[in-house]
C-alpha positions as CSV (number, residue, x, y, z in Angstrom):
1,M,161.5,72.1,102.8
2,F,158.9,70.6,105.0
3,G,158.9,73.7,107.2
4,L,157.1,75.6,104.5
5,F,153.9,73.6,105.1
6,R,153.6,73.9,108.8
7,R,150.2,74.9,110.1
8,K,149.9,78.3,111.7
9,P,149.4,77.9,115.4
10,P,145.9,78.9,116.7
11,P,145.8,82.5,117.9
12,E,146.2,83.1,121.6
13,P,142.8,83.6,123.3
14,V,141.7,87.0,124.5
15,W,140.9,86.7,128.2
16,V,138.2,88.5,130.2
17,D,137.8,88.3,133.9
18,V,134.4,88.1,135.8
19,A,134.3,91.8,136.4
20,G,135.0,92.6,132.8
21,L,132.3,90.2,131.6
22,R,129.8,91.7,134.0
23,A,130.6,95.2,132.7
24,Q,130.3,94.0,129.1
25,M,126.9,92.4,129.9
26,S,125.5,95.6,131.3
27,G,126.8,97.7,128.4
28,S,125.0,98.7,125.2
29,E,126.5,95.9,123.1
30,A,126.2,92.8,125.4
31,P,128.2,89.8,124.1
32,L,126.8,86.4,123.4
33,V,127.9,84.2,126.3
34,L,128.6,80.8,124.7
35,D,128.7,78.0,127.3
36,V,130.5,75.0,125.8
37,R,130.0,72.6,128.7
38,G,127.7,69.6,128.3
39,A,124.0,70.0,128.9
40,D,124.3,68.2,132.2
41,E,126.8,70.7,133.4
42,F,124.9,73.6,132.1
43,V,121.9,72.8,134.3
44,G,124.0,71.2,137.0
45,P,124.9,72.5,140.5
46,L,127.0,75.5,139.2
47,G,124.2,76.5,136.8
48,H,125.0,78.9,134.0
49,I,125.2,82.6,133.3
50,E,121.8,84.1,132.6
51,G,121.1,84.3,128.9
52,A,124.0,82.0,128.0
53,L,123.7,79.8,124.9
54,N,124.7,76.2,125.6
55,V,126.5,74.5,122.7
56,P,128.8,71.7,123.9
57,L,132.3,71.9,122.5
58,P,131.9,68.8,120.3
59,D,128.8,70.4,118.7
60,L,130.4,73.7,118.0
61,P,131.4,73.1,114.3
62,A,127.9,72.2,113.4
63,Q,126.5,75.3,115.2
64,Q,129.2,77.8,114.3
65,H,127.3,79.6,111.5
66,A,124.2,80.2,113.7
67,I,126.4,81.4,116.5
68,T,128.3,83.9,114.4
69,E,125.3,85.1,112.4
70,A,124.2,87.7,115.0
71,G,127.5,89.5,114.7
72,R,127.8,90.1,118.4
73,P,131.1,89.7,120.4
74,I,131.3,86.2,121.9
75,V,132.6,85.2,125.3
76,C,133.2,81.5,125.7
77,V,132.6,79.8,129.1
78,C,133.1,76.4,130.5
79,L,133.8,74.9,134.0
80,T,137.4,76.4,134.2
81,D,138.6,77.8,130.9
82,K,140.2,74.8,129.0
83,R,137.2,73.9,126.7
84,S,136.3,77.5,126.3
85,A,139.8,78.4,125.2
86,A,139.6,75.6,122.6
87,A,136.2,76.9,121.4
88,A,137.6,80.4,121.1
89,A,140.5,79.1,119.1
90,Q,138.1,77.3,116.7
91,L,136.0,80.4,116.3
92,A,139.0,82.6,115.7
93,A,140.4,80.2,113.2
94,A,137.1,80.4,111.4
95,G,137.4,84.1,111.1
96,V,135.5,85.4,114.2
97,S,137.3,88.5,115.3
98,Q,135.5,89.4,118.6
99,V,135.9,86.2,120.7
100,S,137.2,85.9,124.2
101,V,137.4,83.5,127.1
102,L,136.1,83.9,130.7
103,R,139.2,83.3,132.8
104,G,138.5,80.7,135.4
105,G,135.1,79.8,133.9
106,M,132.0,79.1,135.9
107,K,134.1,78.3,139.0
108,A,135.4,81.9,139.0
109,W,132.0,83.3,138.2
110,R,130.5,81.6,141.2
111,E,133.4,82.4,143.5
112,T,132.7,86.1,143.0
113,G,129.0,85.6,143.9
114,A,127.9,86.5,140.4
115,P,124.3,85.3,139.6
C-alpha cells in the first residue's frame, strides 16, 4: 500500500561534453550557461565560462523563475559535475525541459584549453 505514494525519482540528467557546449555556444540559439558554484569559485583560479550566470546551488530555488524566464536552453556547470547534476535535476523537476549538464565541469573545460 505504501508503494503507491513513492516519489518519482528525478530524471537522469542530459550530458553535454566540452566540444558539444562550445558548438552550442557558437550556434544561433546559444544556451544559458548556469554556473552553480559559489561566488569564490566563480572568480577563483579556474575562472568561469564567458557569459555564464553565477547562481550558487543553494540559491537556485529563489532564482529559478528568473533563470527560466528567458526560455533558453540551460547548461549547468560546476567544478566537476555533481552540483550541476543536482541543479539540472531541480530545474527538470520544476518543468524545465531543455536542461543539461557539462560533463566534467570546469575541470574538463580547462583541460581542453577552452577559454
